[in-house]
C-alpha positions, 0 to 999 in steps of 0.5 A: 500500500502506498501513502494515498491508499493508507490515507484513504483507509485512515480517513474511512476509519475515522468516518466509519465507512471502512471497507472490511477487505481494505482493512484486512489487507491494511492490517494483516500485510506488512508494508514495504515502506518503513514509515508506513509499516510503523503507522500500520503497527500503531494502527494495529495497536489501536485495534485491540479488543478491550483497549481504551481506543475501542468501545467496550466489547467492540471487534469492529474497528470503526467502533472507536472511543473518543480516544480512539478517534484522536489516535487515528487522527494522529496516525493520519497526521503522520501519514500526511507528513510523509513524502508521497514519493517515498 
């Protein structure tokens, strides 16, 4: 996945329109780009059952708490700061 695709997924995550196939591909496949891989790993940390980032009992990644939304927004900001050509 490139920066544009990761940006799309993170925006969809924030607005609750995340496609399950895109999410599965994003979260389960290591990214060759080191910076995007770090972001993918951080996203994986947000999507942990019973974390402070998901609503209680949630397994759907779109069921974010306010802290979860803030964390995803931080990830989106990190992606925004990357060079599109990297």
